[in-house]
C-alpha positions as CSV (number, residue, x, y, z in Angstrom):
1,M,21.8,23.3,-15.4
2,R,18.9,23.9,-13.0
3,I,15.4,25.1,-13.5
4,K,15.2,28.8,-12.7
5,N,11.4,29.4,-12.1
6,Q,10.0,28.1,-8.8
7,F,6.6,27.0,-10.1
8,H,8.0,25.1,-13.1
9,P,10.1,22.6,-11.1
10,L,7.0,21.6,-9.1
11,L,5.0,21.0,-12.2
12,C,7.9,19.1,-13.8
13,A,8.2,17.0,-10.6
14,L,4.5,16.2,-10.6
15,V,4.6,15.2,-14.2
16,M,7.7,13.0,-13.6
17,M,5.9,11.3,-10.6
18,I,2.8,10.6,-12.7
19,Y,5.1,9.2,-15.5
20,F,6.9,6.9,-13.0
21,A,3.5,5.8,-11.5
22,S,2.2,4.9,-14.9
23,T,5.5,3.1,-15.7
24,L,5.0,1.0,-12.5
25,M,1.5,0.2,-13.7
26,L,2.8,-1.0,-17.0
27,V,5.4,-3.2,-15.2
28,T,2.6,-4.5,-13.0
29,C,0.6,-5.5,-16.1
30,L,3.6,-7.1,-17.6
31,N,4.3,-9.1,-14.4
32,D,0.7,-10.2,-14.3
33,S,1.0,-11.5,-17.8
34,L,4.3,-13.2,-17.1
35,A,3.2,-14.8,-13.9
36,I,1.5,-17.5,-16.0
37,I,4.9,-18.9,-17.0
38,G,6.5,-18.1,-13.6
39,L,8.5,-15.0,-14.5
40,Y,8.8,-11.8,-12.4
41,I,10.4,-8.6,-13.5
42,F,11.9,-6.4,-10.7
43,V,13.3,-3.1,-12.0
44,P,14.0,-0.6,-9.2
45,G,17.0,0.8,-11.0
46,L,14.7,2.2,-13.7
47,F,13.1,4.6,-11.2
48,L,16.4,6.4,-10.5
49,I,17.0,7.6,-14.0
50,L,16.1,11.3,-14.0
51,P,17.5,14.3,-15.7
52,N,19.9,16.4,-13.6
53,I,17.9,19.6,-14.3
54,F,16.1,19.5,-10.9
55,Q,17.3,21.1,-7.8
56,K,18.5,18.7,-5.1
57,R,15.3,18.9,-3.0
58,T,13.0,18.3,-6.0
59,F,15.2,15.4,-7.3
60,T,15.2,13.8,-3.8
61,L,11.4,14.2,-3.5
62,I,10.9,12.4,-6.8
63,I,13.3,9.6,-5.8
64,L,11.5,9.3,-2.4
65,V,8.1,9.0,-4.0
66,N,9.4,6.5,-6.6
67,G,10.8,4.4,-3.7
68,L,7.6,4.5,-1.8
69,L,5.6,3.5,-4.9
70,L,8.0,0.5,-5.3
71,D,7.7,-0.4,-1.6
72,L,3.9,-0.3,-1.9
73,Y,3.8,-2.4,-5.0
74,H,6.3,-5.0,-3.9
75,N,5.0,-5.3,-0.3
76,L,8.4,-4.3,1.1
77,P,9.1,-2.7,4.5
78,L,8.1,0.9,4.3
79,G,11.1,3.0,3.4
80,F,13.3,0.1,2.0
81,N,13.6,1.4,-1.5
82,P,13.8,5.1,-0.6
83,L,16.6,4.4,1.8
84,I,18.6,2.5,-0.8
85,F,17.8,5.2,-3.4
86,L,19.0,7.9,-1.1
87,F,22.1,5.9,-0.3
88,V,22.8,5.5,-4.0
89,L,21.9,9.2,-4.7
90,T,24.3,10.4,-2.1
91,F,27.3,8.6,-3.6
92,L,26.5,8.5,-7.3
93,R,24.4,11.5,-8.4
94,T,27.4,13.6,-9.3
95,Q,28.7,10.9,-11.6
96,I,25.5,10.5,-13.5
97,D,24.7,13.1,-16.1
98,F,21.6,12.9,-18.2
99,N,22.9,15.3,-20.7
100,K,26.3,13.8,-21.6
101,A,26.8,12.0,-24.9
102,T,27.8,8.9,-23.0
103,S,24.9,9.0,-20.6
104,L,22.8,6.4,-22.2
105,R,25.5,3.8,-21.7
106,N,26.2,5.1,-18.2
107,N,22.5,5.1,-17.3
108,M,22.2,1.5,-18.5
109,L,25.2,0.3,-16.5
110,F,24.0,2.3,-13.5
111,T,20.4,0.9,-13.8
112,I,21.6,-2.7,-14.1
113,G,24.0,-2.3,-11.2
114,I,21.3,-0.8,-8.9
115,N,18.9,-3.5,-10.0
116,I,21.3,-6.3,-9.1
117,F,22.3,-4.5,-5.8
118,V,18.7,-4.1,-4.6
119,S,17.8,-7.6,-5.8
120,L,20.7,-9.2,-3.9
121,I,19.8,-7.3,-0.7
122,L,16.2,-8.5,-0.9
123,Y,17.3,-12.0,-1.6
124,A,19.6,-12.1,1.4
125,L,17.0,-10.4,3.5
126,F,14.2,-12.9,2.7
127,Y,16.5,-15.9,2.5
128,F,18.4,-15.5,5.8
129,Y,16.1,-13.5,8.0
130,M,12.5,-14.2,6.8
131,E,12.9,-18.0,6.6
132,M,11.6,-18.6,3.2
133,N,8.8,-21.2,3.5
134,W,7.8,-21.1,-0.2
135,V,9.5,-22.8,-3.1
136,W,12.0,-20.3,-4.4
137,N,15.6,-20.9,-4.8
138,F,18.8,-19.2,-6.0
139,S,18.4,-20.5,-9.6
140,K,14.9,-19.0,-9.8
141,F,16.3,-15.7,-8.4
142,L,19.1,-15.6,-11.0
143,F,16.7,-16.4,-13.8
144,D,14.3,-13.6,-12.8
145,L,17.2,-11.3,-12.4
146,S,18.5,-12.1,-15.9
147,I,15.0,-11.5,-17.4
148,S,14.8,-8.2,-15.5
149,T,18.2,-7.2,-16.8
150,L,17.2,-8.0,-20.3
151,F,14.0,-5.9,-19.8
152,L,16.2,-3.0,-18.6
153,L,18.5,-3.3,-21.6
154,M,15.5,-2.9,-23.9
155,F,13.6,-0.3,-21.9
156,V,16.2,2.2,-20.7
157,P,16.7,3.7,-24.2
158,V,12.9,4.1,-24.6
159,H,12.7,5.4,-21.0
160,R,15.3,8.1,-21.8
161,I,13.5,9.1,-25.0
162,I,10.2,9.4,-23.1
163,L,11.8,11.6,-20.5
164,E,13.4,13.8,-23.1
165,N,10.0,14.2,-24.8
166,I,8.3,15.1,-21.5
167,L,10.8,17.8,-21.0
168,Q,10.3,19.1,-24.5
169,K,6.5,19.1,-24.0
170,L,7.0,21.1,-20.8
171,Q,9.1,23.5,-22.9
172,I,12.3,23.2,-20.8
173,N,15.0,24.8,-22.9
174,E,17.9,27.2,-22.4
175,A,15.4,30.0,-21.5
176,H,14.1,28.1,-18.5
177,L,17.5,26.8,-17.4
178,E,20.4,28.6,-15.7
179,V,23.9,27.4,-15.2
180,T,24.8,26.8,-11.5
181,T,28.2,25.9,-10.2
């Protein structure tokens, strides 16, 4: 199912980008609060959960903007997250369906897998190539990754409900959608 009208997808994409930017602000506030006890939540996989109603270009645009927002927030090399997101999108988009009955479970597994994948790449990058000079070891990494995974397990169902409500508010229903093959 794809959005038929040309103006409507751009409006939906803009609303989705605003939603993801506000989600990143909430995660930022949470990280600021948890920094007191030494915890850090890193959830890049959350920014890949999108309904499959968008055309491929619009979907890719939202993913790129989400990745750039994460790069900006986490002070990563520009294009790191979008590159990983596009890599994942290329291989897994056809297997992820927002509308399936089993999609909540699939989205949770997908999100946790992406989160672990990106976290391991970053750990290897910073540990082996950036010569970590600060006190941060593998056990701290695993603890933060575990806390991030627990956060994802709690937030993915809420995230999916919010996305469904946004689509309802934008009045995306069968009249706005067409079946494409």
